[in-house]
VOVEX-730377 format. One record per residue (C-alpha): residue number from 1; residue in three letters; x, y, z. Coordinates in nm, 3 decimals. Example, Ala and Ser with C-alpha at 12.3 -4.5 7.8 and 13.67 -1.06 7.14 Angstrom:
num_residuo_xx_yy_zz
1_ALA_1.230_-0.450_0.780
2_SER_1.367_-0.106_0.714
This chain:
num_residuo_xx_yy_zz
1_MET_-25.198_11.407_-9.049
2_SER_-25.098_11.615_-8.751
3_THR_-24.791_11.831_-8.715
4_THR_-24.689_11.953_-8.372
5_ASN_-24.451_12.249_-8.344
6_ILE_-24.273_12.262_-8.011
7_GLY_-24.041_12.547_-7.937
8_GLU_-23.828_12.699_-8.209
9_ASN_-23.605_12.401_-8.277
10_LEU_-23.826_12.092_-8.241
11_ILE_-24.095_11.987_-8.484
12_ILE_-24.285_11.660_-8.461
13_GLU_-24.440_11.560_-8.790
14_ALA_-24.564_11.260_-8.981
15_CYS_-24.301_11.095_-9.196
16_SER_-24.263_10.791_-9.414
17_LEU_-24.200_10.461_-9.239
18_ARG_-23.919_10.424_-9.494
19_HIS_-23.753_10.763_-9.435
20_PRO_-23.376_10.689_-9.425
21_GLN_-23.319_10.881_-9.100
22_LEU_-23.613_10.700_-8.939
23_VAL_-23.485_10.362_-9.054
24_ASN_-23.144_10.446_-8.906
25_LEU_-23.300_10.552_-8.575
26_VAL_-23.504_10.231_-8.555
27_SER_-23.184_10.032_-8.618
28_ARG_-23.028_10.204_-8.317
29_LEU_-23.335_10.117_-8.111
30_ASP_-23.317_9.753_-8.223
31_ALA_-22.952_9.735_-8.116
32_GLU_-23.032_9.878_-7.772
33_LEU_-23.318_9.633_-7.723
34_ALA_-23.108_9.338_-7.841
35_ASP_-22.857_9.421_-7.567
36_LEU_-23.130_9.428_-7.300
37_TYR_-23.370_9.146_-7.390
38_PRO_-23.361_8.793_-7.526
39_LEU_-23.488_8.748_-7.882
40_GLU_-23.818_8.592_-7.771
41_SER_-23.894_8.900_-7.558
42_ASN_-23.824_9.152_-7.835
43_HIS_-24.144_9.241_-8.023
44_LEU_-23.996_9.443_-8.306
45_ASP_-24.238_9.498_-8.591
46_ASP_-24.072_9.556_-8.927
47_ILE_-24.187_9.820_-9.173
48_GLU_-24.391_9.573_-9.375
49_THR_-24.587_9.464_-9.066
50_LEU_-24.656_9.824_-8.969
51_GLU_-24.767_9.909_-9.323
52_ALA_-24.996_9.604_-9.336
53_HIS_-25.176_9.734_-9.026
54_GLY_-25.220_10.096_-9.134
55_GLY_-24.899_10.202_-8.967
56_CYS_-24.804_10.563_-8.922
57_ALA_-24.476_10.720_-8.809
58_PHE_-24.387_11.055_-8.659
59_GLY_-24.039_11.197_-8.635
60_ALA_-23.909_11.446_-8.383
61_ILE_-23.691_11.677_-8.589
62_ILE_-23.429_11.922_-8.469
63_ASP_-23.231_12.114_-8.732
64_HIS_-23.350_11.884_-9.013
65_LYS_-23.241_11.570_-8.827
66_ILE_-23.480_11.307_-8.689
67_VAL_-23.375_11.263_-8.325
68_GLY_-23.678_11.068_-8.206
69_CYS_-23.969_10.871_-8.340
70_GLY_-24.293_10.700_-8.256
71_MET_-24.525_10.481_-8.456
72_PHE_-24.852_10.301_-8.431
73_LYS_-25.043_10.030_-8.609
74_ILE_-25.418_9.969_-8.609
75_MET_-25.524_9.634_-8.471
76_HIS_-25.854_9.444_-8.478
77_ASP_-25.759_9.121_-8.297
78_ASP_-25.909_9.219_-7.961
79_GLY_-26.152_9.493_-8.055
80_THR_-26.020_9.792_-8.248
81_TYR_-25.722_9.974_-8.099
82_ALA_-25.391_10.127_-8.194
83_GLU_-25.071_9.971_-8.075
84_ILE_-24.802_10.229_-8.002
85_LYS_-24.467_10.109_-8.133
86_ARG_-24.108_10.225_-8.161
87_VAL_-24.114_10.531_-7.935
88_TYR_-23.747_10.620_-7.920
89_VAL_-23.523_10.922_-7.871
90_GLU_-23.154_10.906_-7.951
91_PRO_-22.941_10.912_-7.633
92_GLU_-22.791_11.254_-7.716
93_SER_-23.139_11.412_-7.716
94_ARG_-23.293_11.250_-7.410
95_GLY_-23.412_11.442_-7.107
96_LEU_-23.576_11.719_-7.310
97_GLY_-23.933_11.589_-7.300
98_ILE_-23.922_11.475_-7.662
99_ALA_-24.064_11.128_-7.592
100_SER_-24.363_11.277_-7.409
101_ARG_-24.429_11.505_-7.702
102_ILE_-24.407_11.215_-7.945
103_VAL_-24.659_11.014_-7.742
104_SER_-24.895_11.315_-7.725
105_THR_-24.871_11.361_-8.101
106_LEU_-24.945_10.993_-8.163
107_GLU_-25.249_11.017_-7.937
108_LEU_-25.379_11.327_-8.116
109_GLU_-25.345_11.151_-8.451
110_LEU_-25.535_10.850_-8.317
111_ILE_-25.815_11.069_-8.184
112_GLN_-25.839_11.239_-8.525
113_ARG_-25.871_10.895_-8.683
114_GLY_-26.147_10.795_-8.442
115_ILE_-25.937_10.538_-8.254
116_ALA_-26.039_10.551_-7.887
117_LEU_-25.795_10.300_-7.734
118_ALA_-25.415_10.285_-7.738
119_ARG_-25.218_9.986_-7.614
120_LEU_-24.850_9.908_-7.598
121_GLU_-24.588_9.667_-7.476
122_THR_-24.256_9.783_-7.334
123_GLY_-23.964_9.608_-7.170
124_SER_-23.957_9.558_-6.796
125_LEU_-23.585_9.636_-6.755
126_ASP_-23.593_9.998_-6.870
127_ALA_-23.757_10.229_-6.615
128_GLY_-23.760_10.532_-6.847
129_PRO_-24.030_10.413_-7.088
130_ILE_-24.238_10.271_-6.803
131_ALA_-24.231_10.608_-6.626
132_LEU_-24.310_10.787_-6.954
133_TYR_-24.624_10.584_-7.016
134_GLU_-24.743_10.602_-6.656
135_TYR_-24.693_10.980_-6.659
136_ALA_-24.891_10.999_-6.985
137_GLY_-25.186_10.824_-6.819
138_TYR_-25.141_10.469_-6.942
139_VAL_-25.245_10.196_-6.701
140_ARG_-25.091_9.855_-6.669
141_ARG_-25.290_9.562_-6.799
142_SER_-25.244_9.197_-6.887
143_SER_-25.115_9.085_-7.225
144_TYR_-25.340_9.145_-7.526
145_GLY_-25.378_9.034_-7.886
146_ALA_-25.106_8.789_-7.990
147_TYR_-24.883_8.868_-7.690
148_ARG_-24.828_8.617_-7.413
149_GLU_-24.744_8.701_-7.054
150_ASP_-24.368_8.755_-7.026
151_PRO_-24.173_8.874_-6.720
152_MET_-23.965_9.086_-6.960
153_SER_-24.275_9.277_-7.081
154_VAL_-24.504_9.537_-6.929
155_PHE_-24.839_9.599_-7.102
156_PHE_-25.029_9.927_-7.095
157_GLU_-25.342_10.085_-7.235
158_LYS_-25.509_10.424_-7.237
159_ASN_-25.861_10.526_-7.326
160_LEU_-25.835_10.824_-7.560
161_SER_-26.203_10.919_-7.567
């Protein structure tokens, strides 16, 4: 798996989906999303679902603390692709480009695994993630796989080849 060293204080590296700091960070993300979106518009995969689909997690680490994360799972329901999940940076560490670096690291890992297409769903009420994915070259698309069209969701994909 890939490891990306960025600057002197930030390292992005693969970590267990069950790493305690990662689990805590994902709980914070879940709480933020629960405040923004109704239950039926929250598509929060649990660890078991991610593991069942070849899931992989990366943590953004500063001074031995995971301050951000990103994950993916491999899907075969509409061709073969990776679905980017759980890209999150704790509020205290935002604005430093960490999320962009996490997305880049996820993409590099997918390329190394021979996965040429990345897709994702994000909420429509939070402009930050939408801008992040557009800046990273993702293009909007209709729903895919098991998703249904939802005004609370924005769907993206990016060809990695």
